[in-house]
Backbone bond lengths (Angstrom), bond angles and torsions (degrees), N, CA, C in turn:
res aa  C-N    CA-C-N  psi(-1)  N-CA   C-N-CA  omega(-1)  CA-C   N-CA-C  phi
1 X - - - 1.466 - - 1.522 109.12 -
2 X 1.332 116.61 142.14 1.451 120.67 -179.66 1.517 112.00 -74.73
3 X 1.300 115.21 173.13 1.455 122.29 178.61 1.522 110.72 -56.79
4 X 1.322 117.49 130.37 1.463 121.89 178.27 1.519 108.53 -80.87
5 X 1.332 115.65 123.47 1.458 121.44 178.87 1.511 107.99 -109.79
6 X 1.315 117.75 106.03 1.456 121.47 -177.96 1.520 110.07 -86.15
7 X 1.323 115.98 145.55 1.459 119.48 176.08 1.520 109.52 -72.17
8 X 1.318 114.94 158.53 1.456 120.00 -176.44 1.519 111.82 -58.65
9 X 1.328 116.13 -42.50 1.463 118.90 -177.08 1.527 111.09 -65.49
10 X 1.327 117.36 -34.77 1.460 119.76 178.06 1.524 110.22 -65.90
11 X 1.332 116.89 -42.04 1.457 120.49 179.99 1.526 110.71 -62.72
12 X 1.332 116.45 -29.20 1.465 120.64 -179.66 1.526 111.71 -85.07
13 X 1.349 116.39 3.73 1.456 122.43 175.73 1.521 112.50 62.23
14 X 1.317 116.02 37.88 1.459 118.53 173.32 1.514 108.39 -87.34
15 X 1.335 115.12 177.53 1.459 120.25 179.51 1.519 111.83 -92.95
16 X 1.320 118.30 6.83 1.453 121.47 -178.04 1.522 111.22 -67.94
17 X 1.322 116.99 128.32 1.457 121.28 176.03 1.524 109.23 -84.62
18 X 1.330 118.24 140.85 1.456 120.25 177.11 1.529 111.32 -58.98
19 X 1.325 116.62 144.50 1.459 120.11 172.68 1.522 109.87 -82.67
20 X 1.332 116.67 -25.61 1.459 122.60 175.12 1.518 108.45 -127.90
21 X 1.323 116.33 126.80 1.459 122.46 173.25 1.519 108.32 -127.45
22 X 1.313 116.67 118.11 1.465 122.18 176.38 1.514 107.81 -116.81
23 X 1.316 117.10 126.52 1.451 121.66 -177.80 1.529 110.61 -127.79
24 X 1.339 114.94 110.86 1.469 122.63 174.33 1.530 111.63 52.35
25 X 1.342 115.40 47.32 1.460 121.34 -177.97 1.527 110.28 -74.16
26 X 1.321 115.99 127.94 1.462 121.66 171.49 1.522 109.47 -122.14
27 X 1.331 115.42 153.78 1.454 120.89 173.39 1.528 108.17 -143.49
28 X 1.330 115.04 120.16 1.458 121.54 -178.71 1.516 108.75 -118.36
29 X 1.334 116.28 125.91 1.458 122.34 176.52 1.525 109.02 -105.59
30 X 1.305 116.29 136.96 1.460 121.35 176.37 1.520 108.88 -93.61
31 X 1.322 117.14 117.15 1.458 122.59 178.93 1.522 108.00 -120.88
32 X 1.350 114.66 97.52 1.457 119.59 -173.84 1.512 109.76 67.11
33 X 1.309 116.78 -118.73 1.455 121.39 179.20 1.530 111.67 -103.47
34 X 1.314 115.96 10.15 1.458 120.74 -175.58 1.524 110.50 -113.23
35 X 1.325 116.74 134.89 1.460 122.17 172.99 1.532 108.89 -92.41
36 X 1.337 115.82 126.92 1.461 121.33 177.99 1.525 108.36 -106.48
37 X 1.317 116.74 118.63 1.466 122.00 -179.20 1.521 109.61 -89.19
38 X 1.338 116.39 91.99 1.462 120.63 -177.81 1.523 111.61 -73.00
39 X 1.332 117.13 -37.60 1.471 122.55 174.61 1.521 107.46 -129.53
40 X 1.339 115.83 137.88 1.461 119.33 -169.96 1.525 112.99 -127.27
41 X 1.334 116.18 38.60 1.462 120.01 177.52 1.507 112.21 109.82
42 X 1.323 115.89 64.81 1.460 122.49 -175.41 1.530 109.63 -96.81
43 X 1.315 116.12 130.09 1.463 121.94 -178.29 1.522 110.04 -135.13
44 X 1.337 116.68 126.90 1.457 120.76 175.86 1.522 109.57 -166.91
45 X 1.328 115.90 164.36 1.463 123.86 173.39 1.524 108.54 -122.84
46 X 1.321 116.11 148.94 1.460 122.47 167.96 1.524 106.82 -131.16
47 X 1.330 116.34 126.48 1.461 120.60 -177.32 1.521 111.77 -95.91
48 X 1.331 117.34 159.37 1.462 121.08 178.39 1.520 111.56 -55.22
49 X 1.329 115.95 134.61 1.448 121.12 177.31 1.515 115.24 87.99
50 X 1.318 117.49 -0.49 1.458 119.51 178.09 1.528 111.20 -80.13
51 X 1.328 115.35 156.02 1.464 123.35 172.75 1.524 106.61 -120.77
52 X 1.327 116.40 111.40 1.458 121.77 -169.66 1.524 110.18 -128.53
53 X 1.331 115.71 137.09 1.457 121.03 171.32 1.517 109.02 -106.55
54 X 1.329 116.14 137.22 1.458 121.73 170.05 1.517 106.25 -105.81
55 X 1.336 116.16 118.20 1.448 121.17 -172.39 1.521 110.83 -126.95
56 X 1.329 115.25 154.58 1.450 120.83 177.37 1.511 110.08 168.84
57 X 1.311 118.14 158.77 1.464 121.52 179.45 1.520 111.77 -70.85
58 X 1.321 116.84 169.93 1.456 121.65 175.75 1.528 109.17 -57.76
59 X 1.330 115.26 135.03 1.452 120.13 -179.79 1.512 114.62 83.26
60 X 1.337 117.16 5.59 1.463 120.39 -177.32 1.524 112.70 -78.09
61 X 1.339 116.59 -22.41 1.462 120.62 -175.85 1.511 113.43 109.59
62 X 1.342 117.55 0.06 1.471 118.57 -175.76 1.528 111.61 -68.97
63 X 1.343 118.09 -34.03 1.466 119.46 178.07 1.524 110.98 -69.29
64 X 1.326 116.81 -38.44 1.462 120.58 175.51 1.522 110.19 -62.65
65 X 1.330 116.12 -42.73 1.459 119.92 178.19 1.512 110.99 -63.80
66 X 1.339 117.66 -40.01 1.456 120.83 176.85 1.525 110.73 -59.73
67 X 1.337 117.26 -42.58 1.464 120.56 -179.44 1.523 111.48 -62.54
68 X 1.320 116.71 -36.22 1.466 119.87 178.48 1.520 110.83 -73.31
69 X 1.331 117.51 -45.03 1.465 120.31 176.60 1.525 110.51 -58.07
70 X 1.342 116.67 -39.49 1.457 121.45 -178.44 1.509 114.94 -83.47
71 X 1.343 117.43 6.59 1.468 122.37 179.54 1.532 112.14 59.56
72 X 1.331 115.79 27.91 1.458 121.19 172.08 1.524 110.73 -87.46
73 X 1.326 116.33 -12.72 1.461 122.87 179.73 1.523 107.69 -154.45
74 X 1.307 116.44 166.68 1.466 121.12 177.19 1.523 108.59 -120.75
75 X 1.328 117.69 152.45 1.462 119.42 180.00 1.525 112.08 -71.14
76 X 1.315 115.74 156.18 1.462 120.56 172.81 1.522 109.75 -69.20
77 X 1.328 115.74 -40.16 1.463 120.58 174.62 1.525 108.26 -150.41
78 X 1.312 115.15 167.46 1.457 120.46 -176.86 1.512 111.39 99.05
79 X 1.314 116.14 -179.35 1.466 122.02 -175.52 1.522 110.63 -127.07
80 X 1.333 114.70 133.85 1.461 120.69 175.06 1.521 108.24 -126.53
81 X 1.330 116.32 118.50 1.464 122.25 179.39 1.517 108.33 -114.25
82 X 1.320 116.64 124.60 1.461 123.57 179.71 1.518 109.49 -116.38
83 X 1.323 116.72 116.41 1.462 122.25 177.76 1.525 111.32 51.61
84 X 1.337 115.39 43.13 1.453 121.19 176.38 1.514 115.82 85.56
85 X 1.337 118.33 0.07 1.464 122.10 -177.11 1.521 109.63 -115.29
86 X 1.327 117.10 128.01 1.460 121.83 178.20 1.527 108.77 -79.18
87 X 1.325 115.87 112.33 1.465 120.34 -176.89 1.529 112.04 -104.41
88 X 1.334 117.38 7.26 1.461 121.27 -172.51 1.524 113.07 -60.69
89 X 1.323 117.20 -34.38 1.464 120.57 -173.09 1.531 112.28 -119.63
90 X 1.321 117.49 23.67 1.460 120.42 -176.88 1.524 112.23 -70.11
91 X 1.331 115.11 153.26 1.461 120.91 172.15 1.525 109.20 -76.49
92 X 1.331 116.80 169.43 1.457 120.67 179.33 1.526 111.20 -59.82
93 X 1.332 117.31 -40.61 1.466 120.20 179.88 1.529 110.96 -65.78
94 X 1.320 116.39 -40.64 1.462 120.13 178.89 1.524 111.12 -66.58
95 X 1.328 116.69 -37.47 1.456 120.41 176.87 1.524 111.13 -63.60
96 X 1.345 116.50 -41.14 1.463 120.71 -179.80 1.525 110.91 -61.82
97 X 1.319 117.18 -42.24 1.467 121.31 178.53 1.529 110.10 -64.60
98 X 1.322 116.82 -42.96 1.465 121.14 179.85 1.518 111.06 -63.86
99 X 1.340 117.04 -42.07 1.469 120.14 177.58 1.510 110.76 -58.48
100 X 1.318 116.48 -43.38 1.459 120.48 -177.32 1.525 112.35 -67.66
101 X 1.327 116.50 -37.21 1.463 120.67 -173.26 1.521 113.54 -89.57
102 X 1.327 117.26 -32.63 1.463 120.65 -167.07 1.523 114.50 -109.63
103 X 1.355 118.77 -18.93 1.465 120.35 -169.53 1.526 110.17 -129.82
104 X 1.313 115.24 132.61 1.457 121.04 170.32 1.519 108.87 -105.27
105 X 1.326 117.01 123.06 1.459 121.89 -175.86 1.525 111.51 -100.60
106 X 1.328 115.32 137.56 1.459 121.65 169.46 1.522 107.00 -128.72
107 X 1.339 116.31 120.20 1.453 121.35 -175.38 1.526 111.37 -107.97
108 X 1.315 115.38 158.35 1.460 121.32 177.99 1.519 111.69 -58.82
109 X 1.337 116.75 -37.53 1.469 121.46 -174.00 1.530 113.32 -96.09
110 X 1.321 117.84 15.86 1.472 125.82 174.43 1.538 112.87 72.46
111 X 1.351 117.29 -47.99 1.472 122.30 177.66 1.524 112.36 59.13
112 X 1.336 116.66 44.66 1.462 121.64 176.61 1.512 110.38 -98.66
113 X 1.326 116.43 151.69 1.463 121.18 174.19 1.518 108.29 -78.16
114 X 1.332 116.80 118.50 1.466 120.92 -169.38 1.520 113.08 -68.05
115 X 1.321 118.68 -26.14 1.470 121.60 -177.34 1.525 112.37 -101.07
116 X 1.332 115.36 13.40 1.456 121.01 -179.60 1.520 108.85 -118.18
117 X 1.318 116.98 138.40 1.466 121.15 -178.66 1.523 111.48 -62.63
118 X 1.314 115.67 165.96 1.455 120.39 175.09 1.522 110.65 -55.88
119 X 1.328 116.09 -43.58 1.466 120.53 179.46 1.526 110.79 -61.19
120 X 1.334 116.88 -44.01 1.460 120.99 179.67 1.516 112.46 -64.68
121 X 1.334 116.85 -39.03 1.464 119.97 178.14 1.524 111.50 -63.66
122 X 1.323 116.84 -43.22 1.456 120.42 -178.57 1.527 111.17 -70.15
123 X 1.311 116.31 -28.37 1.459 121.30 -178.48 1.535 112.81 -73.90
124 X 1.342 117.37 -19.92 1.462 120.81 -173.22 1.533 114.42 -55.59
125 X 1.341 119.69 -48.17 1.474 117.79 179.62 1.520 113.50 -59.95
126 X 1.335 117.19 -30.42 1.456 120.30 177.39 1.527 110.43 -68.34
127 X 1.322 116.25 -39.65 1.470 120.47 176.39 1.525 110.68 -62.03
128 X 1.342 115.89 -50.00 1.455 120.20 -179.18 1.523 111.74 -63.68
129 X 1.323 116.39 -29.26 1.454 120.58 -179.96 1.512 114.66 -83.19
130 X 1.336 116.95 -0.13 1.459 120.99 176.97 1.513 114.76 82.37
131 X 1.344 117.44 13.27 1.465 120.40 177.24 1.531 108.11 -74.30
132 X 1.321 117.48 125.33 1.466 120.67 -173.46 1.519 113.96 -112.24
133 X 1.313 117.18 -13.35 1.463 119.26 -178.16 1.521 110.71 -122.22
134 X 1.322 114.95 144.90 1.478 123.13 174.76 1.529 113.78 59.99
135 X 1.341 116.56 24.70 1.466 118.49 -177.91 1.524 111.70 -61.46
136 X 1.307 116.45 -46.05 1.465 119.59 -176.34 1.521 111.51 -65.72
137 X 1.305 116.58 -37.59 1.463 120.07 179.31 1.525 110.96 -67.89
138 X 1.332 116.41 -41.19 1.464 120.27 177.89 1.526 109.92 -63.32
139 X 1.334 116.61 -43.44 1.463 120.99 179.48 1.529 110.75 -65.19
140 X 1.316 116.46 -39.60 1.470 120.58 179.51 1.538 110.58 -63.11
141 X 1.321 116.70 -42.36 1.463 119.89 179.39 1.526 111.07 -65.72
142 X 1.337 116.86 -35.30 1.461 120.02 177.45 1.523 110.61 -64.49
143 X 1.326 117.40 -40.67 1.464 120.88 177.50 1.525 110.94 -67.03
144 X 1.305 116.54 -39.36 1.461 119.33 176.88 1.523 111.12 -62.18
145 X 1.328 117.12 -34.96 1.466 120.86 -177.37 1.523 112.61 -68.33
146 X 1.353 117.42 -20.72 1.469 120.72 177.71 1.527 110.94 -106.53
147 X 1.339 116.63 15.55 1.455 121.03 174.13 1.507 115.62 81.56
148 X 1.342 117.46 23.26 1.467 120.46 -177.68 1.531 111.94 -121.15
149 X 1.328 115.83 31.94 1.462 118.89 178.93 1.514 113.41 -62.45
150 X 1.344 117.08 -22.09 1.459 120.81 179.80 1.528 112.58 -97.74
151 X 1.337 117.37 10.58 1.469 121.32 -177.74 1.521 112.07 -125.05
152 X 1.314 117.39 17.65 1.469 119.95 -171.92 1.520 113.12 -62.48
153 X 1.324 117.69 -30.22 1.468 120.57 -176.66 1.529 113.31 -99.90
154 X 1.326 117.04 4.64 1.458 120.43 179.10 1.530 110.68 -80.34
155 X 1.344 115.10 145.06 1.460 120.87 172.48 1.530 108.99 -80.41
156 X 1.335 117.51 156.66 1.463 119.28 176.40 1.533 113.04 -54.95
157 X 1.315 117.13 -35.62 1.469 120.63 -179.53 1.523 112.53 -68.22
158 X 1.323 116.82 -13.01 1.462 121.35 178.22 1.525 111.99 -99.36
159 X 1.325 115.92 11.47 1.464 120.45 -174.90 1.520 109.95 -126.61
160 X 1.334 116.11 155.06 1.457 121.46 175.42 1.528 109.93 -72.98
161 X 1.350 116.38 168.56 1.459 119.85 177.81 1.513 112.22 -59.77
162 X 1.337 116.07 -42.41 1.458 119.44 178.79 1.521 112.49 -62.52
163 X 1.330 116.42 -39.40 1.461 120.17 178.33 1.530 110.98 -67.46
164 X 1.330 116.27 -39.52 1.467 119.34 177.85 1.528 110.85 -62.36
165 X 1.330 116.42 -39.65 1.458 118.29 179.21 1.519 111.07 -68.65
166 X 1.330 117.83 -31.15 1.464 120.77 174.34 1.530 110.92 -64.88
167 X 1.336 116.17 -38.81 1.469 120.15 174.87 1.525 109.31 -60.24
168 X 1.337 115.84 -44.80 1.463 120.34 -179.71 1.531 111.12 -61.81
169 X 1.318 117.14 -38.16 1.465 120.52 177.91 1.527 110.80 -67.31
170 X 1.331 116.56 -42.00 1.471 119.85 176.54 1.523 110.42 -60.36
171 X 1.325 116.52 -42.63 1.475 120.52 178.14 1.524 110.44 -62.52
172 X 1.342 116.89 -39.03 1.456 120.70 -179.45 1.517 112.45 -65.68
173 X 1.324 117.05 -29.71 1.461 121.55 -174.75 1.522 114.20 -93.56
174 X 1.318 117.55 -12.10 1.460 120.50 -166.40 1.530 112.79 -64.72
175 X 1.336 117.62 -25.95 1.470 121.04 179.67 1.529 112.81 -96.04
176 X 1.341 117.21 11.60 1.466 120.91 -177.75 1.524 111.86 51.60
177 X 1.337 117.61 60.39 1.470 120.52 -174.80 1.519 112.60 -71.97
178 X 1.328 115.11 163.78 1.460 120.25 177.09 1.518 110.87 -69.32
179 X 1.347 117.35 -35.32 1.453 121.04 178.50 1.525 109.81 -139.47
180 X 1.342 115.15 153.40 1.452 122.55 168.71 1.525 106.24 -103.85
181 X 1.336 116.30 118.22 1.461 122.49 -177.88 1.520 108.47 -109.98
182 X 1.324 116.26 115.41 1.463 121.40 -175.51 1.525 109.76 -116.37
183 X 1.338 115.69 128.08 1.460 122.17 179.37 1.526 108.97 -107.12
184 X 1.344 117.15 105.74 1.467 122.56 -178.84 1.539 110.85 45.79
185 X 1.331 118.99 57.29 1.464 121.53 -170.14 1.521 115.02 -64.99
186 X 1.343 118.10 -17.60 1.467 120.36 -179.71 1.527 112.02 -109.90
187 X 1.323 116.59 8.03 1.466 120.51 -173.11 1.509 115.59 -62.18
188 X 1.341 118.24 -29.14 1.468 121.87 -178.51 1.525 112.40 -104.89
189 X 1.318 116.78 17.92 1.462 120.41 -175.57 1.523 110.81 -116.31
190 X 1.349 115.25 153.52 1.460 119.20 171.85 1.521 108.54 -70.04
191 X 1.334 116.85 167.85 1.457 120.55 -171.46 1.523 113.15 -60.94
192 X 1.337 117.39 -39.92 1.459 119.88 -179.19 1.521 111.41 -67.97
193 X 1.352 116.65 -44.88 1.470 119.86 177.66 1.518 110.62 -63.67
194 X 1.337 116.00 -37.61 1.459 119.55 178.15 1.515 112.22 -61.60
195 X 1.334 116.98 -41.61 1.459 120.70 177.48 1.523 110.78 -62.80
196 X 1.324 116.13 -41.71 1.467 119.78 -179.25 1.524 111.13 -64.52
197 X 1.337 117.00 -40.30 1.458 120.29 179.77 1.525 110.67 -67.66
198 X 1.320 117.65 -41.58 1.460 119.67 177.79 1.527 110.85 -64.72
199 X 1.323 117.28 -39.29 1.467 119.97 176.47 1.520 110.88 -61.45
200 X 1.338 116.17 -39.35 1.460 120.10 179.23 1.523 110.38 -66.21
201 X 1.330 117.33 -46.72 1.461 120.94 -179.38 1.530 110.54 -60.20
202 X 1.315 116.33 -45.12 1.467 119.34 -179.40 1.527 111.76 -67.89
203 X 1.334 116.84 -31.07 1.469 119.38 177.68 1.528 111.15 -67.70
204 X 1.324 117.13 -30.01 1.461 120.24 176.58 1.525 110.30 -62.32
205 X 1.316 116.15 -38.47 1.454 120.32 176.71 1.523 110.49 -70.58
206 X 1.319 116.19 -45.94 1.470 120.95 -175.62 1.525 111.62 -65.99
207 X 1.328 116.71 -42.02 1.463 120.42 -173.12 1.523 113.49 -92.33
208 X 1.333 116.58 -31.91 1.465 120.38 -174.47 1.524 113.61 -114.61
209 X 1.335 116.59 -10.79 1.458 119.61 -178.22 1.513 114.12 76.31
210 X 1.334 117.17 18.79 1.459 121.71 -178.61 1.531 110.51 -63.18
211 X 1.320 116.57 132.36 1.460 121.72 174.37 1.523 108.50 -77.41
212 X 1.326 116.64 127.61 1.462 120.77 -173.74 1.520 109.89 -125.60
213 X 1.336 115.10 130.27 1.456 122.00 174.13 1.521 107.09 -124.08
214 X 1.328 116.54 119.96 1.463 121.52 -179.21 1.521 108.86 -115.71
215 X 1.323 116.03 126.15 1.463 122.13 175.46 1.528 106.96 -97.60
216 X 1.337 116.51 120.73 1.458 119.19 -173.49 1.518 111.09 -156.65
217 X 1.329 115.15 158.73 1.468 120.21 169.62 1.526 110.33 -111.16
218 X 1.343 116.65 1.21 1.458 122.36 -173.99 1.535 110.38 -84.56
219 X 1.333 118.54 112.72 1.472 120.19 -179.33 1.520 113.05 -63.06
220 X 1.345 117.66 -24.70 1.465 119.93 178.87 1.513 111.09 -66.65
221 X 1.328 116.59 -34.12 1.465 120.16 175.29 1.518 109.81 -73.72
222 X 1.333 116.11 -42.66 1.455 120.11 179.62 1.511 112.68 -56.02
223 X 1.330 116.45 -36.35 1.467 120.90 -179.31 1.531 112.57 -63.98
224 X 1.336 116.08 -22.62 1.461 119.95 -177.88 1.526 112.94 -90.70
225 X 1.322 117.00 -7.19 1.450 121.07 -176.41 1.521 111.16 -85.67
226 X 1.316 115.80 152.10 1.454 120.59 176.95 1.525 111.36 -77.74
227 X 1.341 115.81 -23.72 1.465 119.66 -179.39 1.514 109.05 -151.63
228 X 1.322 115.97 144.92 1.460 121.95 178.02 1.519 108.84 -123.40
229 X 1.326 116.22 131.06 1.459 122.66 170.88 1.526 106.40 -107.68
230 X 1.329 116.67 113.43 1.466 120.88 -178.17 1.526 109.75 -96.97
231 X 1.336 114.70 133.04 1.459 121.09 -179.33 1.524 108.84 -116.34
232 X 1.326 116.00 130.24 1.456 122.10 177.77 1.521 109.09 -138.42
233 X 1.327 115.71 126.92 1.471 121.26 178.05 1.521 112.22 52.10
234 X 1.342 116.30 39.61 1.454 120.63 174.64 1.510 115.87 80.81
235 X 1.336 117.35 8.30 1.457 121.94 179.17 1.512 110.60 -127.86
236 X 1.341 116.44 151.36 1.453 120.34 170.19 1.521 107.10 -72.25
237 X 1.342 115.16 117.96 1.466 120.19 -175.30 1.518 111.92 -87.08
238 X 1.336 116.11 -49.36 1.461 119.71 179.23 1.522 109.10 -162.59
239 X 1.316 115.70 173.96 1.463 121.06 179.88 1.516 108.86 -137.40
240 X 1.308 114.83 162.41 1.464 121.17 171.82 1.520 107.94 -132.53
């Protein structure tokens, strides 16, 4: 079993249950006749309200771990519990529902629909989640919360990279997810826009208590996190 990484609240002996519990997670990929062990027994907790970076070099397993945390994949063995729900053995349809309800995604490449307004992009998770009333108002408030109340009708092509990433953050938050999962969120931005986006993400934690997990190789981002989980060769190597 890999190194056990306890969440801060657990170490303080509070009654808070972890929002993420990973126990002895493995992931094996079959490549031809060779088994590739991407994760080799990863164990950690993340509690509500934490700000955590998952860091490691290319090939360390951090992207595989991100896919499992984000319910984009399931482990080969081990247990993954997200917000009280065991997602380790879910079907693809069950994973899709969990992603929509429990996780807000922010990607390096924004992943916005280019011919859809900012409001329409933010509204999409509500549509997929079966919300039928007040969708536009909820989406509008999400855009206002990231400082884009005056850009609701703009297309992504009419916005800067920083503004597009703000749209992506609003979309990630619109369903009130259990965690915000960001994959290299400043990777496609200039340094000033990157600072603004990181300030916004951290303010979500400070002001709203949003649980944030950022997957990154950038030490400048790691320095801003309250905790770092380092992954090397498919194992949790150490923490700070």
